[in-house]
N, C-alpha and C positions, 0 to 999 in steps of 0.2 A: 491135664497138666502139661505145660509146654516149657521145656528147657532149651535155651539157645547156647551153643558153643561156638566161639569165634576163634579161629586159629591165627595167632599173632606172635608166634615164637621165633620165626625165622629172621635171619640177618638181612637177606636181600642183597646178595653179593653183586648181582648184575646192575644194581642201582649205582654202584661205585660211590658209596657215600658212608660217612661216619654215623649218619642218622638211620635208625631202624626203618625198614621199608614202609611199614604201616604208619609211620609218622610223617611221611611226605604228604604234602597238601594239594588238594584240588579246590580251587575257588575258596580258599581260606580255611578249609576244614581238613583234618587229617583223613587218610584213607580209612583208618580204623574207626574214627568217629562217625564217618558216613555210614559204615556198615551198622554200627550201633544204633544210629538214628533210624535206619530202616527197620531194625529189629524192635525198637521201642514201640513202633506202631502196631506190632503184633500183641502187645501187652503180655509178654511172657512172664512166667513165675520167676525165672532166674535167667540171667545172662552170665555165662562163664567164659572168661577170656583167658585163653592159654597163652602165657608169655614165656619168654626165654632170653633171647638176646637183648641186652640192655633193658631188662624187665622193669626197673624202677622208672626209667624215662617213659616207657610205654604206659605204665600205670598212672604216672603223674599227668599224662596228657589227656586222660579220659574224664569227661564230665560225669562226676559220680552220681549214682543214685543207689538206693538200698537194695535193688535187685542185681546189681553188678558185683561179681566176685572174680578174683584173679587166681589162676592155678599155674604154677611154674613147671615147665617141662625142661628138665636139665639132666642129661644132654638132650639135644633134639635129634630124634631118630626117625622122623617122618610123621605123616599125618595120622597114621594108624596108632603109632606110639603115643601121640598127643591125646587121643581119645582113650587109650589104655590108662594113661596117667589120670585123666579126668574121671574115668569110671571108678578108679580106686578111691577117689576123694569124695564121691557122691554117695550118700547113704541110701537113698531110695531110687531105684531104677524103674520109675513109673511114667506113664504117659508117653510123650514124644520128645525126641531129641533132634533139634534142627542144627545142623553143622554148616558153618560158612567159613570162608577165608577172609581174613582181614585186608587182603589186597585186591578184592573185587568190589570197589567202592560205589558202583552205580546201580547195584541191585535194588530193585524197587520193592517196597513193602507189599504192593499188590501181587507181584509175582510170587513172593514167599507165601502169601495167603492162599494163592491158587495151588501152590505145591502141597500145602498142608491139607487143603480140601481134597485134592486128588488122592493123596496118600490115604486119607480116611475112607474115601469111596472105594478104594481097592483093598482096604484092610491089609495093607502091605507091611512087610517087615522093614523095607527100606524103599523110598522113592527118591530118585535122583534127577535133578534138572540137567537136561541135555540140549544141545543145539547143533544144527548143521552149519558148518563154516566152509566158506570158499577156500580159505587157507587155514587148515587145521594144525599147522606146524606148532609144536610145543604143547599140544593138548592130548590127553589120554583119549583113546578111541573106545566107543561104547558099541557093543554088539548085542542086538536085540532080536526077539521073535515075538510079534504081536505085542509090542511094548514091554514084554518081559525081558529083563536084562540077563543075558547068558554069561557075559564076562566083560571086564574092562581091562584094556592093555595100555600101560603108560607109554608115552611117545618114545622114550629111550629103549623100551623093551619091544617095540613093534617091529615086525618083519615088513618086507616090501608090500605084500598084499594087504596086511593090516593097516598100513599107513594110507591106503587108498580109501578107507572108510571115512566119510565126512562127518559122522555123528560123534560129537565130542562131549566130554565130561566137563561140566561147569564147576564142579567141586562143591556143590550145594546139595546136602542130603537131608532127608527127613527119615529118622529111624523110629521104630518101635523100641523104646528103652528095654522092655522085657526081652525082646528077641536079640537085641544087640548085646546085652550084658552076658548072654549065654556063650557068645562066640568071640567077643572082642579080644580075649587073651589068647586065642588060638592063632592070631595073625603072626606070620613069620617074615623075616627079612631075606628071603631067598630070591633076590633079584639083582640086577646089575648094580644098582645104587646101594645095595645092602641096607635099605630102609624098610620100615614097616608101613605099608600103604593102607590107607583106609579103604581104597577101592577093592581090596581083597575080601572085604566083608560081603561083597555082592555074591560071590560063589558059595559062601558059607551060609547064606540066608536063603530060605525057600522062595519067598515072594518078593522079588526085587523088580521094581518098575521104573521105566524111563518116562519122565515128564518133559516132553520136548517143547521148547519155546523158540520163538523167532529170534534170530541173532540181530538184535537192534542196538547193540552197544552196551546194554546194561550188564552183560556177562563178561565184559572185557577184564581180564586179570592184568595186573601191573607187575612187570618184572624188570623194567628198565625205564630210562627217562623218555624214550620215544613213546612208549605206551602211556606214560604219565601225561605227556603232551597231547596224545590222541584223546584221552579221557577228558582232559581240560577243554579241548575243542568241542567235544560232545556236549558237555555241560553248558559252555558258553553259547553254542548254537541254539540250544533249547531256551535259554534265558532270553537271548536277544530276539528270537522269534516270538516269544510270548509278549515282550514289550512292544515290538513293532505291530503285532496284531492288535494290541491294546491302544494304539494311537501315538506311538513314539517313532520319530524319524531318526534312523541311525545312518549317517552318511556313508560310512565305510566300516561295516561290521567287523571285518577281520582284524582291524587295528584297535578295536575297543573291547574292554571287558566290563562286566557288570556282575556284582555279587548277587547271590540268590536271595538275600534278605532285602535288597534295595527295592524301594517303591518309587515308581516314576509315573507322573501324571500324563495327561493328554497334551498333544501339540508341543511336546518337548523335542528339541532338535539336539542330537548329540553328534558333534563333529568328529573328524578323524583323530585317532591317537588320544582318546579321552577314556578315563577309567573311573567307574563309580564303585566304591568298595564299602564293605561293612554294612552297618545299619543306616544307610543314607536314605533320605527321602527328597526327591526332586518334584516340586509341584508343577502345575500347568504353565504352559507357554514360556518355558525357560529355554535358553540356548547355552549349551555346555560345550566348550572347546572352540577351536581345536586345541589339542595338547593340554588338557586339564585333568587334574587328579583330585577326586573328592572322596573323603572317607569319613564315615560316622557323622555325617553332617545333614542338617535340615536346610533345604533351600526352598523358600516360599515362591509364590507366583511371579512370573514376568521378570526373572533375573537373567543376567548375562554374565557368564564366567569364561574368560578367554585366556588361554595360556597360563593358567594359575593353579595353585595347590591349596587345598583347604582340608584341615583336620578337625574333627570333633567340635564343630561350631554351629551357630544358628544364623542363617542369612534370611532376612525378612523380605517383603515384597519390593519389586522394582529396584533392586540393587545391581550395580554394575561393578564387576571386579576384573582387573587385569588391563592390559597384558602383564604377565610376569609378577603377579602378586602372590604373597605367601601368607595365608591365614592359618596361624598355629592354633592349638587347642584352646577351648574355653573362651571363644570370642562370640559376641553377638553384634551383628551389623544390622542396624535398623533400616526401615524403608527409605527408598530414594537416596540412599548414600552411594558414594562413588569411591572405590579403592583403585588407585591407578598404577602406573608403571613402577615396577621395582619397589613396591611397598610391602613391608612386613608388619603384621599385627599379631600380638600375642596376649592372651588372657585379658582382653579389653572389651568394653561395651561402648559402642558408638551409637548415639541417638539418631533421630531422623535427619536426613538431608545433610549429613556430615560429608565433607570432601577431604580425602587424603590422596592427592593426585600424583605426587611424584616423590620417589627416592627417600621415603621416610620410614622410621621405625617407631611404632607405637606399642609399648609393652606395659602391662599392669596399669591400665589407664581407663578413665571414664571421660567421654567427650560429649558435650551437650549438643542440642539441636542447632542446626544451621551453621555450625562452626567449620571454618576452612583451615586446614593444616597446610602450611606452605612447604614448598619443596625442600628436602633435606632436613626436615625436623626430626629430632631424636628425643625420646624420653629416656633419660639415663636412670634406669630403675634399679641398678645393682651397684652396691658400694663395695663389693668384694666379699661381703659376708651375708647380707640380707637384701631382699628385694622390697621396694617401696612403691607406693601408688602415686600416680599423677592424676589430678582432677582438673578438667577444663570445662568451664561453663558454656552456656548456649550463646549463639551469635558472636562468638569470638573469632579473631583473625590472628593466626600464629604465623609470624613472618618467616621467610625462607631462612633455612639454616639456624633455626632456634634450637638450643639444647635446654631441655627442662630437667633440672636435677631433682629427682624425687627424694623424699616426699615433698610435693609442692601442690598448691591449690590456686587455680586462677578462677576468678568469678565470671559472671556473665558479661558479655560485650567487652572483653579484654582484647587489646591488641598488643602484640610483642614486636619490637623492632627486629628487622632482619639481622641475623648474625648474633643475636643476644644469647647469653648464658643465664638462664633464669634460675635463681636459687631460693627466692623468697616468694611468699604468697602475694597475690595481687587481687585487689578488691574489684567489685563491679565497675564497669564504665571507666577503666583506667588504661593507660599506655605504659607498658613495661619495657624498658630498654636497659640492657646490661652489657656494655661492650666498651673497650678502652678507646680513648680519644685518638683519632688519626694524627700521626706525625709525619710531615713531609720534610725530608732532609735534602737541601739543595746541594748540587755539585757532587753527588754520590758517585764514587768510582767503583765499578764492579771489578772484583779480582778476576783476572784472566788466567785460565788454566794453562799450564806449561805442557808443551808437546814432549 
């Protein structure tokens, strides 16, 4: 039986934030959710999350499943106190208890599996992940003899000689429940911080072992925004390396970000300052950027997206977008279409080879094949209370500065006169003009402003 305990009760004062530390995000996921995701791969019988500061916010953030339970630690008197509280609320102290911190988000499931395997092989009372750090400042020091742990001293309680030890405590433990339950309530707060440390269990248990792993970044704890940024860089470096080795060219990797969920095909070029977020899929031979932002969007083969923003939409083959286009959610842009300079499209479906080249707003609309939307065209879809749809047929030509007052339907091969305000439906093969007659007044004298 395997029970996982994740410590997530702290405030995280050094983050200088109203948000609980474990709810800060890396590449779109909270620190806590990342730890949970790694634990889920172990298929534990239970995951117990110890909460305290803003506990409801923390609980609401977690993707629920039947194995996850929350235990409140109030007040928070240290890591040892958290496990004391947990131990009182767990009926059966059987099997193994894996203890992790909610602010060590890069820990890998493989490392946790190796820890458990090592623990079993040693028949240990407790096994602890340790690592040698070039700069161990802030970490508790672990003192061992033939991998047996003699003691752990927290950074703030170390003397000068003890601080020279580079073997550090990663804060990830695998306990024998049976052994731990016998001594957990013997922990005291006789230290400078007046807290109950979980590390003090080491001297109270007979068989305590160090499981040393290489310091490759996955054990990095987060206490401030600098460390948060360092972990983000670690994640992004791994993601971008994976895609580049898979056939993607990233012109300037430091200026780009890619989500872990994103799928990118071969021979894609990602220019500087471009960002691919969420569940996006970029197919083969696309060029993204520079300065483009794409989120939760499917982009099919051979597309070009320059200086533009796209949310939650579907872009078919051979589409060109930008510069300075904004594709808002729920759009579908069909093959060989062109969305040009300063165009905004929202909740609309554009059929094949539609052109919207300049300075237009297309909202809640359907546009047929081969239709050209002239510069400055607006679909006025909102009457102040409700939104209505505009339908434009195929082979149509919408004149510059046309305003289409929805709901309105234009048939196939319809032409609108430039500057028209269209309020009525127009049938196939028709010309729609709706503008006032020009009046020229002779000898008009312009009023001169007085100084």
